[in-house]
C-alpha positions as CSV (number, residue, x, y, z in Angstrom):
1,X,115.6,84.4,108.2
2,X,112.6,82.9,110.4
3,X,110.5,79.8,108.9
4,X,107.4,82.1,108.5
5,X,109.0,84.9,106.6
6,X,108.3,83.7,103.2
7,X,104.6,82.9,104.1
8,X,104.0,86.2,105.5
9,X,105.7,88.0,102.8
10,X,103.7,86.0,100.3
11,X,100.5,86.8,102.3
12,X,101.3,90.6,102.1
13,X,101.9,90.5,98.4
14,X,98.8,88.3,97.3
15,X,96.6,90.3,99.7
16,X,98.0,93.7,98.4
17,X,97.4,92.7,94.7
18,X,93.5,92.5,94.6
19,X,93.2,95.3,97.4
20,X,95.1,97.7,95.2
21,X,93.3,96.9,92.0
22,X,89.9,97.3,93.9
23,X,91.0,100.7,95.2
24,X,91.9,101.7,91.7
25,X,88.6,100.7,90.6
26,X,86.9,102.7,93.4
27,X,85.4,99.6,95.0
28,X,85.2,100.5,98.9
29,X,84.2,97.0,99.9
30,X,87.7,95.8,100.0
31,X,88.8,97.4,103.3
32,X,88.9,94.0,105.1
33,X,91.5,92.8,102.7
34,X,93.7,95.7,103.8
35,X,93.1,94.7,107.4
36,X,94.3,91.2,106.7
37,X,97.2,92.4,104.9
38,X,98.2,94.7,107.9
39,X,97.5,91.9,110.5
40,X,100.4,90.1,109.1
41,X,102.5,93.1,107.7
42,X,102.8,95.1,111.1
43,X,104.1,92.2,113.1
44,X,106.5,91.3,110.6
45,X,107.8,95.1,110.6
46,X,108.1,95.1,114.3
47,X,109.9,91.6,114.3
48,X,112.5,93.0,112.1
49,X,112.9,96.4,113.8
50,X,111.2,98.7,111.2
51,X,109.3,100.5,114.1
52,X,108.7,103.9,112.4
53,X,107.1,102.0,109.2
54,X,104.9,99.8,111.5
55,X,103.6,102.9,113.3
56,X,103.0,104.9,110.1
57,X,101.2,102.1,108.5
58,X,98.3,102.4,111.1
59,X,98.7,105.9,112.3
60,X,95.6,107.8,111.2
61,X,97.5,111.2,112.0
62,X,100.2,110.5,109.4
63,X,98.8,112.8,106.9
64,X,96.1,110.6,105.6
65,X,94.0,107.6,106.7
66,X,95.3,104.2,106.2
67,X,93.6,102.6,103.2
68,X,91.4,100.1,105.4
69,X,90.0,103.0,107.5
70,X,89.3,105.1,104.4
71,X,87.5,102.4,103.0
72,X,85.6,101.5,105.8
73,X,84.5,105.2,106.2
74,X,83.6,105.5,102.5
75,X,81.5,102.4,102.6
76,X,79.6,103.3,105.6
77,X,79.1,107.0,104.9
78,X,77.2,106.1,101.7
C-alpha cells in the first residue's frame, strides 16, 4: 500500500460527508467540494486499476451528471 493511500482515502471520506449532507439539504453551493473529492479520488482509482469506476465518476454520459456538474448547473441557472 502506498504511503499516501490513507491520506487520500481520508480526504475522500471527510470531503464526501459534508458534500452529501449539503446535497441532501438542497444546497447547490457545495459543488466545489465534490470537485475537491474527485481530484483525489479519480487518480487513486486509476492508480489501483479501477479504470471503469474512474471513467464513470466523471462521465456526464453515464446516465446522469456527476454531482459536481449538476450542482454547478443548478447554481448558475438560477
